[in-house]
N, C-alpha and C positions, 0 to 999 in steps of 0.2 A: 058054513056060512061065514063070510068075512064082512066086517063093517069098518070102513075107513071114515074117520071124522076129522073135520077141521073147524077151528074157530078163528075168524079173521077180525082183527081190530083195524078199522079203516078210519083214517083221520082226513077230514076235509076242512082245512083252516079257512078257506074262502067262502064257506057256506054261512049264510046269515039268517037262515030260518029252517024250520023242519020241512017245509015245502020244498025248499031248494035242495036240502040233503036227500030227501026221498026221491026227488026228480033225477038224482044221480044214481042212487042205489037200486031203485025198482027196475030200471031197464037192464042193468047188469044181472040182477037176479033172474029176470025172465030169459035173458040170452043164455045164461048158464043152464037153466032148466031145459031149454029147448036144444041146446047144442050138445050137452053132455049127459042128459037124462039122469041127473042126480038131484037129490033133495037139497034145497037151499032156502034160507029165510033170514030176514033181519030179526035177531033174537035178543039183542041187548043194546043199551044206550038209546032206547026208543025216544026219549024226550030230549036228547042232546042234539044240538044243531050241527056240531062239528065232528062227532064221532059216531060210528056205526059198528055194531057187533053182528057179524054174519056167520051163521052156521051152515056147514056143508056136510052131507052124508052120502056115501056111496055103498051100496050093498052088492056083493058079488060072491061067486063061488071060488074066486081066485084072489089071493092076497096081492099078487103083482098087478092084476088088472084094477082092483079097487084103489090101490095106492097111486097107480099111474093116472087113472081118471081124475082122482082128487087133485093131483099135482097139476094136471093140465088145466083144471078149473081155476086153481089158485093163480097159475101163470096168466090165464085169461083175464082175471080180475085185475092183476097188476098192470097188464098192458092196456086195459080199457078204462081205467079210472081217470076221468077228466076232473081236474081240480082236487084230487085227493091222492093218498098213497097208503100202502099197507104199513101199518105201524108194528103189528105183531101177528104172527101166524103160529097157532098151536095145532098139532096133528096127533092122532092116535089111531091105532088099528087094533081091532079085537077079532078073534076067531072063536066061533061058537060051534 
């Protein structure tokens, strides 16, 4: 079993409320879940208006497949962030 994980720090300098931030983050999370069938959630900076910490996890029987799916999801986030940008991306892959 292979688990590929990513932690994304997303900055949204034009966001002025939690409601505005979440209206940007939630649709992206839903689209990633539906399109890539991986687990994703906002897990950090929950009370910050302009920063979101998002975790992504893909479980597979192939290291190549897990890392490829994760990278596609990260690219998707980067392409579809309106009013924000990826400040930091941390990834890790574990084999069990």
